[in-house]
N, C-alpha and C positions, 0 to 999 in steps of 0.2 A: 848600556851595558853595565851591570852591577860590578862593584868592586869585590873581590874576593877577599874573605877574612882570613886571618892567621890560622884558624881552625880548618877552613875550607882547603887551604893550600896544604896543611898537615895531613888531612883525610886523603888528598890526591896523592900525596908523595906516598903514603902508606900502601897505597894500592899498586905502586909500581915496584917491579923487581928487576934486578940485575942479573948478570952472568953468575955471579957468586950465589945470589939467592936461588936461582932456577937450578943450579948444580946441586944445592942443599936440598931442594925440594924433591928432586928425582934421585938422588943419590948417584950422581954421576961426577965426573971431573969437570972443572971449568973449561978445559980444552975441548971437551966432547961438546958442551954447550956452544963454544966458540965455533967449533966445525959445524953444528947443526945449523947455526946462524949463516955461516958463510956458504953453505951449499943449498940454502933455502928450505930447510926442514922445519925450522921454527916459523910461527907466524911473524908477521912484520912487527919490528918494534914500535911502540907508540911514540917514541921520540928518544932524545938522548940529552945529556947534561954532561958537560966537561969531558966530553970524548967517549963517554959510556953509553951504550945503548940501554934502554929500558923498555920493559913490556908490561902490560897490565897483568895483575896477578890471575884475573879472570881469563884472559886469552890464553895464558899458559896453562891453567887448570883445565879449560876446554879442549885444548890442543892435546895435552896429555890424555885427558879420557878419550879423545876420538882416535888416538894412536895406539891405546892400550897400554900406556904408561901409568904407573902408579906414584901418586904423591905421597912421600914418605915422612915429611917433616911433622 
């Protein structure tokens, strides 16, 4: 297994989005994103850090396109 460099880690983290970023991307309240997650509307998160769920930007962009939502940021 290779060792990730600082740049590799930074690139990976830059591709992850939180509730706040998803709400900004879609122009909705954070509570809406939380509700979508809790009722299974959003794709599964990629993981979490410090109690916060994170999704890949690509997964959210694909989900938005497939559900007719527009990315506004």
